[in-house]
C-alpha positions as CSV (number, residue, x, y, z in Angstrom):
1,M,84.2,97.6,128.9
2,E,86.6,95.5,131.0
3,W,90.0,94.9,129.4
4,V,91.1,91.3,129.1
5,E,94.5,90.0,128.0
6,V,94.6,88.2,124.7
7,F,97.7,86.1,123.9
8,R,99.3,87.1,120.6
9,P,101.2,84.7,118.3
10,S,104.9,84.6,118.6
11,R,107.0,86.8,116.4
12,V,109.3,83.9,115.6
13,L,108.1,81.0,113.5
14,E,109.9,77.7,113.6
15,P,110.8,76.3,110.1
16,R,108.9,73.3,109.0
17,Y,111.2,70.6,107.7
18,A,109.9,67.0,107.4
19,A,106.4,67.7,108.8
20,P,103.7,65.0,108.6
21,R,101.1,65.4,105.9
22,G,98.3,66.1,108.3
23,P,97.4,69.4,110.0
24,R,100.5,71.2,111.1
25,Q,101.1,71.2,114.9
26,M,102.0,74.7,116.1
27,A,105.1,74.9,118.1
28,F,105.9,78.4,119.4
29,P,109.0,78.6,121.6
30,A,108.4,79.1,125.2
31,A,110.0,82.0,127.1
32,G,113.8,81.5,127.2
33,E,113.6,78.6,124.6
34,S,115.1,79.1,121.2
35,S,113.8,77.6,118.1
36,E,115.9,75.6,115.7
37,K,115.8,78.5,113.3
38,E,117.1,80.9,116.0
39,Q,119.9,78.5,116.9
40,R,120.9,78.3,113.2
41,V,120.8,82.1,113.0
42,A,123.0,82.4,116.1
43,L,125.5,79.9,114.7
44,F,125.9,81.7,111.4
45,G,125.8,85.0,113.3
46,L,129.3,84.2,114.4
47,L,130.4,84.8,110.9
48,P,130.4,88.2,109.2
49,G,126.9,88.6,107.9
50,P,125.7,90.5,104.8
51,E,124.9,94.2,105.0
52,A,121.2,94.7,104.8
53,E,121.2,97.0,101.8
54,T,120.3,94.7,98.9
55,F,116.8,96.1,98.5
56,T,118.0,99.7,98.3
57,S,119.5,99.4,94.8
58,M,118.4,97.6,91.7
59,L,122.1,97.0,90.9
60,S,122.4,95.1,94.2
61,I,119.2,93.2,93.4
62,Q,120.6,92.2,90.0
63,Q,123.8,91.0,91.7
64,A,121.6,88.9,94.1
65,L,120.0,87.4,90.9
66,A,123.5,86.2,89.9
67,T,124.0,84.7,93.4
68,E,120.7,82.7,93.0
69,R,121.9,81.4,89.7
70,E,124.9,79.9,91.5
71,L,122.6,78.3,94.1
72,L,120.4,77.0,91.3
73,Q,123.4,75.3,89.7
74,R,124.3,73.7,93.0
75,L,120.8,72.5,93.4
76,R,120.9,71.0,89.9
77,T,124.1,69.1,90.8
78,Y,122.4,67.9,94.0
79,L,119.3,66.7,92.1
80,E,121.4,64.9,89.5
81,E,123.3,63.1,92.3
82,E,120.1,62.3,94.2
83,T,118.4,61.1,91.0
84,S,121.3,58.7,90.4
85,R,121.1,57.5,94.0
86,I,117.3,57.1,93.8
87,E,117.6,55.1,90.6
88,D,120.1,52.8,92.4
89,L,117.6,52.4,95.3
90,R,114.8,51.6,92.8
91,R,117.1,48.9,91.3
92,F,117.6,47.4,94.8
93,Y,113.8,47.6,95.4
94,K,113.0,45.8,92.2
95,K,115.6,43.1,93.0
96,I,114.1,42.3,96.4
97,Q,110.5,42.6,95.0
98,A,111.4,40.1,92.3
99,F,112.8,37.7,94.9
100,H,109.6,37.8,96.9
101,Q,107.3,37.5,93.9
102,G,109.3,34.9,92.0
103,G,109.1,32.0,94.5
104,G,111.7,33.5,96.8
105,G,109.2,33.3,99.6
106,T,110.8,29.9,100.5
107,V,114.4,29.7,101.7
108,V,114.9,25.9,101.2
109,N,117.5,26.9,98.7
110,P,120.7,27.5,100.7
111,L,121.7,30.3,98.2
112,S,118.5,32.2,98.7
113,A,118.8,31.7,102.5
114,Y,122.3,33.0,102.4
115,T,121.4,36.1,100.3
116,L,118.4,36.8,102.6
117,I,120.7,36.8,105.7
118,K,123.3,38.9,103.9
119,R,120.7,41.5,102.9
120,L,119.2,41.8,106.3
121,Q,122.7,41.9,108.0
122,S,124.5,44.3,105.7
123,E,122.7,45.4,102.6
124,W,119.6,47.0,104.3
125,L,122.0,48.7,106.7
126,N,124.0,50.2,103.8
127,V,120.8,51.4,102.2
128,A,119.3,52.9,105.4
129,Y,122.6,54.6,106.3
130,S,123.8,55.4,102.8
131,R,126.7,57.8,102.9
132,E,125.7,59.2,99.5
133,A,122.5,60.7,100.8
134,G,124.5,62.5,103.6
135,E,127.3,63.5,101.2
136,N,124.8,65.0,98.7
137,S,123.0,66.9,101.4
138,R,126.3,68.2,102.9
139,A,127.5,69.3,99.5
140,L,124.3,71.3,99.0
141,K,124.6,72.9,102.5
142,S,128.3,73.6,102.1
143,G,127.6,75.4,98.8
144,Y,124.9,77.4,100.4
145,Q,127.2,78.4,103.3
146,R,129.9,79.5,101.0
147,L,127.5,81.9,99.3
148,E,125.8,83.0,102.5
149,K,127.8,86.2,103.0
150,R,126.4,87.4,99.6
151,L,122.8,86.6,100.5
152,P,120.2,89.3,101.5
153,A,119.8,89.8,105.3
154,F,116.5,89.5,107.0
155,E,116.3,93.3,107.1
156,D,116.3,93.1,103.3
157,L,113.2,90.9,103.3
158,E,111.6,93.4,105.6
159,G,112.6,96.3,103.4
160,A,111.3,94.4,100.3
161,A,108.0,93.8,102.0
162,R,107.7,97.4,103.0
163,A,108.5,98.4,99.4
164,V,105.6,96.3,98.1
165,M,103.3,97.9,100.6
166,R,104.6,101.3,99.6
167,L,103.7,100.6,95.9
168,Q,100.3,99.3,97.1
169,D,99.6,102.6,98.9
170,V,101.1,105.2,96.5
171,Y,99.6,103.7,93.4
172,S,96.4,102.6,95.0
173,L,96.9,99.0,94.0
174,S,94.7,96.0,94.9
175,V,96.3,93.4,97.2
176,Q,94.4,90.7,95.5
177,G,95.6,91.9,92.1
178,L,99.2,92.1,93.3
179,A,98.9,88.5,94.5
180,Q,97.8,87.5,91.0
181,G,100.7,89.4,89.5
182,K,98.5,92.2,88.2
183,F,99.0,95.9,89.0
184,R,95.3,96.7,89.2
185,R,93.9,99.8,90.9
186,V,91.5,99.4,93.8
187,S,87.8,100.0,92.8
188,G,87.0,103.6,92.6
189,A,90.6,104.8,91.8
190,P,90.6,107.7,89.3
191,F,93.2,106.2,86.9
192,S,93.4,102.9,85.0
193,D,95.9,100.1,85.6
194,V,99.4,101.5,85.8
195,Y,101.5,98.7,84.5
196,S,101.2,95.5,82.5
197,P,104.3,93.3,82.9
198,R,105.5,91.3,80.0
199,Q,105.6,88.3,82.3
200,A,103.3,87.9,85.2
201,F,104.7,86.8,88.6
202,S,102.0,85.7,91.0
203,L,102.6,85.5,94.7
204,S,102.2,82.3,96.8
205,A,100.3,82.0,100.0
206,D,103.7,82.1,101.9
207,D,104.8,85.2,99.9
208,C,101.6,87.1,101.0
209,F,102.0,85.7,104.6
210,Q,105.5,87.1,104.9
211,I,104.4,90.6,103.7
212,G,101.5,90.5,106.2
213,K,103.8,89.4,109.0
214,V,106.3,92.2,108.4
215,A,103.3,94.6,108.7
216,Y,102.1,92.7,111.8
217,D,105.5,93.0,113.5
218,M,105.4,96.8,112.8
219,E,102.0,96.8,114.4
220,D,100.6,98.1,111.1
221,H,97.3,96.2,111.1
222,Y,95.9,98.1,108.2
223,H,98.4,96.3,105.9
224,S,98.7,93.1,107.9
225,I,95.0,92.4,107.6
226,A,94.9,92.9,103.8
227,W,97.9,90.7,103.2
228,L,97.1,88.0,105.8
229,E,93.6,87.8,104.4
230,E,95.0,87.0,101.0
231,A,97.4,84.5,102.5
232,V,94.6,82.7,104.3
233,N,92.6,82.5,101.1
234,L,95.5,81.0,99.2
235,F,96.5,78.6,102.0
236,R,92.9,77.4,102.2
237,V,93.0,76.4,98.5
238,S,96.2,74.5,98.9
239,Y,95.6,73.0,102.4
240,G,97.1,69.6,102.8
241,S,99.9,70.1,100.3
242,W,103.3,71.3,101.5
243,N,106.1,73.3,100.0
244,T,109.6,72.7,101.3
245,E,110.5,76.3,101.0
246,D,107.5,77.8,102.9
247,E,107.8,79.0,106.5
248,G,104.2,79.9,107.0
249,S,101.0,77.7,107.0
250,L,97.3,78.2,107.1
251,E,97.4,78.0,110.9
252,D,100.1,80.6,111.1
253,A,98.2,83.0,108.8
254,L,94.9,82.5,110.8
255,D,96.7,83.1,114.1
256,H,98.3,86.4,113.0
257,L,95.2,87.5,111.2
258,A,93.0,86.9,114.2
259,F,95.2,88.9,116.4
260,S,95.5,91.7,113.8
261,Y,91.7,92.0,113.7
262,F,91.6,92.0,117.5
263,K,94.1,94.9,117.6
264,A,92.0,96.7,115.0
265,G,89.0,96.4,117.2
266,N,87.1,93.8,115.2
267,I,86.5,91.1,117.8
268,S,83.9,89.1,115.8
269,H,86.4,88.5,113.0
270,A,89.1,87.6,115.5
271,L,86.7,85.1,117.1
272,S,85.7,83.4,113.8
273,L,89.3,83.1,112.6
274,S,90.4,81.6,116.0
275,Q,87.6,79.1,115.8
276,E,88.7,78.1,112.4
277,F,92.2,77.7,113.7
278,L,91.0,75.4,116.5
279,H,89.3,73.3,113.8
280,Y,92.7,72.5,112.4
281,D,94.5,72.3,115.7
282,P,92.0,71.3,118.5
283,S,94.7,70.9,121.2
284,N,96.0,74.5,121.0
285,K,95.4,75.8,124.5
286,R,96.5,79.4,123.7
287,I,93.9,79.8,120.9
288,A,91.2,78.1,123.1
289,R,91.9,80.7,125.8
290,N,91.7,83.5,123.3
291,I,88.4,82.3,122.0
292,L,86.9,82.5,125.6
293,K,88.2,86.0,125.9
294,Y,86.9,87.1,122.5
295,E,83.5,85.8,123.4
296,K,83.6,87.7,126.7
297,L,84.6,90.9,124.9
298,L,81.9,90.5,122.3
299,L,79.2,90.0,125.0
300,E,80.3,93.2,126.7
301,S,80.5,95.2,123.5
302,S,77.0,94.1,122.4
303,E,75.6,95.1,125.8
304,A,77.3,98.5,125.5
305,G,76.1,98.9,121.8
306,E,79.6,99.3,120.5
307,E,80.5,98.7,116.8
308,A,83.8,97.6,115.3
309,P,85.8,100.6,114.2
310,A,86.5,101.2,110.5
311,L,90.0,100.1,109.4
312,Q,92.1,103.1,108.5
313,R,95.5,103.5,106.9
314,P,98.2,104.6,109.5
315,N,98.8,108.3,109.6
316,V,102.3,109.4,108.5
317,T,103.2,112.3,110.7
318,H,106.3,113.4,108.7
319,L,104.4,113.5,105.4
320,E,101.8,116.2,105.6
321,T,101.4,116.3,101.8
322,R,100.8,112.6,101.4
323,D,97.5,112.9,99.5
324,A,98.9,115.4,97.0
325,Y,102.1,113.5,96.6
326,E,100.4,110.2,95.8
327,Q,97.9,111.8,93.5
328,L,100.8,113.3,91.4
329,C,102.6,110.0,91.4
330,Q,99.5,108.2,90.1
331,T,99.5,110.5,87.1
332,L,102.9,108.9,86.2
333,G,104.1,112.3,85.0
334,S,101.4,112.7,82.3
335,Q,100.4,116.3,81.8
336,P,98.1,116.4,78.8
337,T,97.0,120.1,79.2
338,Q,100.5,121.6,79.2
339,Y,100.7,121.5,75.4
340,E,97.7,123.7,75.2
341,E,99.4,126.5,77.3
342,A,101.3,129.1,75.3
343,H,103.9,129.8,78.1
344,L,105.0,126.2,77.9
345,Y,107.0,125.6,74.8
346,C,110.1,123.9,73.3
347,S,113.1,125.6,71.8
348,Y,116.8,125.2,70.8
349,E,119.1,127.1,73.1
350,A,122.8,127.9,72.8
351,N,123.0,130.3,75.8
352,G,125.7,132.3,74.0
353,D,128.2,129.4,74.7
354,P,130.5,128.5,71.7
355,Q,130.3,124.7,72.4
356,L,126.5,124.9,71.9
357,I,126.4,126.8,68.6
358,L,126.6,123.7,66.4
359,Q,124.7,121.4,68.8
360,P,122.2,123.5,70.8
361,L,120.3,122.2,73.8
362,K,116.7,120.9,73.2
363,R,114.8,122.8,76.0
364,E,111.2,122.1,77.0
365,I,109.7,124.5,79.5
366,V,107.7,122.3,81.8
367,H,106.6,124.9,84.3
368,Q,107.1,128.7,84.8
369,I,106.5,129.3,88.5
370,P,108.7,127.7,89.7
371,Y,110.8,127.6,86.6
372,V,111.4,124.0,85.6
373,A,112.9,123.0,82.2
374,L,113.6,119.6,80.7
375,Y,116.6,119.4,78.3
376,H,116.2,116.4,76.0
377,D,119.2,114.3,74.9
378,F,121.5,116.0,77.3
379,V,123.7,112.9,77.4
380,S,124.2,110.0,75.0
381,D,123.5,106.4,75.7
382,S,127.3,105.6,75.8
383,E,127.9,108.5,78.3
384,A,125.0,107.4,80.5
385,K,126.4,103.8,80.5
386,K,129.9,105.0,81.3
387,I,128.7,107.1,84.2
388,K,126.8,104.2,85.7
389,E,129.8,102.0,85.3
390,L,132.0,104.5,87.1
391,A,129.5,104.8,90.0
392,A,128.6,101.1,90.4
393,P,131.6,100.1,92.6
394,R,131.2,103.2,94.7
395,L,127.5,102.9,95.5
396,Q,126.5,103.2,99.2
397,R,123.1,103.6,100.9
398,S,121.8,107.1,100.3
399,I,121.6,109.4,103.4
400,V,119.6,112.5,104.2
401,A,120.3,115.6,106.3
402,S,118.6,115.5,109.7
403,G,119.4,118.6,111.7
404,E,123.2,118.8,111.9
405,R,123.7,115.1,111.1
406,Q,123.3,112.9,108.0
407,Q,121.6,109.5,108.3
408,K,119.8,106.7,106.5
409,A,116.0,107.0,106.2
410,D,113.1,104.9,105.0
411,Y,111.8,107.9,103.1
412,R,114.8,107.7,100.8
413,I,115.5,104.2,99.4
414,S,118.4,104.2,97.0
415,K,122.2,104.0,96.8
416,S,124.4,106.8,95.6
417,A,128.0,107.6,94.7
418,W,130.0,110.8,94.4
419,L,132.2,111.2,91.3
420,K,135.0,113.8,91.2
421,D,136.2,115.2,87.9
422,T,139.5,113.3,88.5
423,V,137.7,109.9,88.2
424,D,137.4,110.0,84.4
425,P,137.7,112.6,81.6
426,L,134.1,112.1,80.9
427,I,133.2,113.8,84.2
428,V,135.1,116.8,83.1
429,T,133.2,116.9,79.8
430,F,130.0,116.4,81.6
431,D,130.7,119.3,84.0
432,R,131.5,121.6,81.1
433,R,128.2,120.8,79.5
434,I,126.4,121.5,82.7
435,A,128.2,124.9,83.0
436,A,127.1,125.7,79.4
437,L,123.5,124.8,80.2
438,T,123.3,126.7,83.4
439,G,125.7,129.6,82.8
440,L,126.9,129.0,86.4
441,N,130.3,128.4,88.1
442,I,130.3,124.7,88.8
443,Q,133.9,124.4,90.1
444,H,134.2,122.8,93.5
445,P,133.3,124.2,96.1
446,Y,130.8,126.3,94.3
447,A,129.1,123.1,93.2
448,E,129.1,119.7,94.7
449,Y,130.7,116.7,93.0
450,L,128.4,114.7,90.7
451,Q,126.1,112.4,92.6
452,V,124.9,109.3,90.8
453,V,121.9,107.5,92.3
454,N,120.4,104.0,91.7
455,Y,117.0,103.5,93.2
456,G,116.0,100.2,94.8
457,L,112.9,98.1,95.0
458,G,110.0,100.6,95.2
459,G,112.8,103.1,95.4
460,H,111.7,106.6,96.2
461,Y,112.5,109.9,97.9
462,E,109.5,111.5,99.7
463,P,108.8,115.2,99.4
464,H,111.8,117.3,100.3
465,F,113.7,120.5,99.4
466,D,117.1,120.3,97.8
467,H,118.1,123.6,99.5
468,A,118.8,123.7,103.2
469,T,116.0,125.1,105.4
470,S,118.2,125.5,108.4
471,R,121.6,127.2,108.9
472,K,122.7,124.1,110.9
473,S,122.3,121.9,107.8
474,P,125.5,119.9,106.7
475,L,125.1,121.6,103.3
476,Y,126.8,124.7,104.7
477,R,130.0,122.8,105.5
478,L,131.2,123.6,102.0
479,K,131.2,127.3,103.0
480,S,129.8,128.2,99.7
481,G,126.2,129.0,100.7
482,N,123.0,127.2,100.0
483,R,122.0,125.2,97.0
484,I,120.9,127.7,94.4
485,A,120.0,125.3,91.6
486,T,119.6,121.6,90.8
487,L,120.3,119.7,87.6
488,M,119.1,116.1,87.6
489,V,119.9,113.9,84.6
490,Y,117.9,110.7,83.9
491,L,120.5,108.1,83.0
492,S,117.9,105.4,82.3
493,S,114.3,104.8,81.5
494,V,111.8,102.9,83.6
495,E,108.8,100.8,82.7
496,A,106.4,102.5,85.2
497,G,106.6,105.0,88.1
498,G,109.6,107.0,89.3
499,S,108.3,110.4,88.1
500,T,109.5,113.6,89.7
501,A,106.5,115.3,91.5
502,F,106.5,119.0,92.5
503,I,104.0,119.0,95.3
504,Y,103.0,122.6,95.8
505,A,103.3,123.5,92.2
506,N,101.0,120.5,91.4
507,F,102.7,118.9,88.4
508,S,105.0,115.9,87.8
509,V,107.6,115.0,85.2
510,P,108.1,111.4,83.9
511,V,111.4,109.8,83.6
512,V,112.8,110.7,80.2
513,Q,116.0,108.8,79.4
514,N,119.1,110.9,78.8
515,A,117.2,114.2,79.6
516,A,118.2,116.7,82.2
517,L,115.7,118.5,84.5
518,F,116.8,121.9,85.8
519,W,115.2,124.3,88.4
520,W,116.2,127.1,90.7
521,N,116.0,126.3,94.4
522,L,116.4,129.9,95.7
523,H,114.8,133.2,94.8
524,R,117.2,136.0,93.7
525,N,117.0,137.4,97.2
526,G,118.5,134.2,98.6
527,E,115.3,132.8,100.2
528,G,114.3,129.3,99.5
529,D,111.5,128.8,96.9
530,G,108.8,126.8,98.7
531,D,107.2,125.8,95.4
532,T,110.2,123.5,94.7
533,L,109.1,120.9,97.3
534,H,109.5,117.8,95.2
535,A,109.7,114.0,95.4
536,G,111.0,111.0,93.5
537,C,107.9,108.8,93.2
538,P,108.4,105.1,93.9
539,V,109.7,103.1,90.9
540,L,106.9,100.7,90.1
541,A,108.9,98.8,87.5
542,G,112.3,99.3,86.1
543,D,115.9,100.4,87.0
544,K,116.1,104.1,87.7
545,W,119.4,105.9,87.6
546,V,119.9,109.6,87.9
547,A,122.9,112.0,88.2
548,N,122.5,115.1,90.4
549,K,124.5,118.3,90.2
550,W,123.8,120.8,93.0
551,I,125.2,124.3,92.5
552,H,125.7,126.7,95.4
553,E,125.2,130.4,95.9
554,Y,128.8,131.6,96.2
555,G,130.6,132.0,92.9
556,Q,127.4,133.0,91.1
557,E,127.4,136.7,92.1
558,F,127.9,137.9,88.5
559,R,126.2,135.0,86.8
560,R,122.8,135.2,88.6
561,R,122.4,138.7,90.0
562,C,120.6,139.3,93.3
563,S,117.3,141.0,93.6
564,A,115.3,142.4,96.5
565,N,112.1,141.3,94.9
566,P,111.0,138.1,96.7
567,E,109.1,137.0,93.5
568,D,112.3,136.9,91.4
């Protein structure tokens, strides 16, 4: 089949300000021409912009909520001032209307003639060029600009859209259901609905369009088609009505959806959507050219007997265990059969430590191979709150080890902070309790400082090992060997999602507030335990905080003795 070039829609959409109430005229910038939105971005780009990390932490998102409250108050002031101005205009209108309806149509009276001339010479000028309208608008813009450094960046919008798509994938959620504010499984999914919010938040056509456009810009047409389809359906329902805050329109959604279908190999859908676009905008030459090319492609494919390929989710090369990982996340940590297994049990443990005699640990054996135990009520509510307060001002985007370097990654969405024992006496108390639980030496450098993590929107950490799998790993910089054990404390609860999934061991643990999860990363011979591959499932709803304590090999020689048996 002969390849022909099809013209894709622009990646930059011009904002719609005072558009007419008829079909919107598409105006994509020509090559070298910048749109008004780009010029505005360039202007404000001269100022220090916000760091694009808002979406990576729920604490940052809550702070953004406070910023919007300030904007809301400024908008309220603007509306009050504008309402007063409009009322005054209405008074002026009624005065003139009364003049024309009450016999003022004649100007034989010199007073009426005088007032007519005065109105036309000065009063209408003052009304048309009212300074109040400009002052009110400038005050609103000025208030916005003062807060602009605290606003999310465009990268945050992209990150938020990717988070919604991540939740869609991992929890097998229906796009149509999400648009309606419902967390509904796609038909045929093995589990029931995962979450019923107390208050439903449905998405607008423009909300769906922006998610679809983020996928479109990533050339991820599996997701762009699903979300742009929903956007088109919603835009069709509301066509003819305009929302000031929207950037997209029915024509925009049709344009991007048609090209997504074209890239996915479905030429007939691309053609029908382009024809619908042309119905709303008959003068668009780019779409007209695309229609001719789609028709040519369809003719050639029908002659060759070709069929449109099935739409498939993009392959993730770095995540070979995706199916198992997502299946475990969808169980939400529910393990109904574990209570029927004799080797999984609960007990009180003092570990021979004097401080645990009067208040022993509440241990639940979650799994034997690998050994994973959950210690309930390991911290109190007040201690968890204090640790979060200490970490909050120190939070920064979480990083991962990549070879010899450490860097940010999309497969770990959170912010974290390191707390030394000099930060607060509570950290000293906390470390002593960890030492009593594990029986290990947790003094630095034999253990890392306490890491506190706050997950973001759809925050997750895809399958990984806590121990280093290469001698070049940055973990060896402490010169205390590999990570022998992990203790992870849940400092909060969540409404849904966020469980800890052990992929090869095939089980998951839900978030249990104030509980601590412990496991060994290394066998007694020093080799890594491959069964400890684990993940932090995406947080579907809620604010997840955890504290991690990683303990290293050195310093534990007489506390966890070595063994040549690779099974130990």
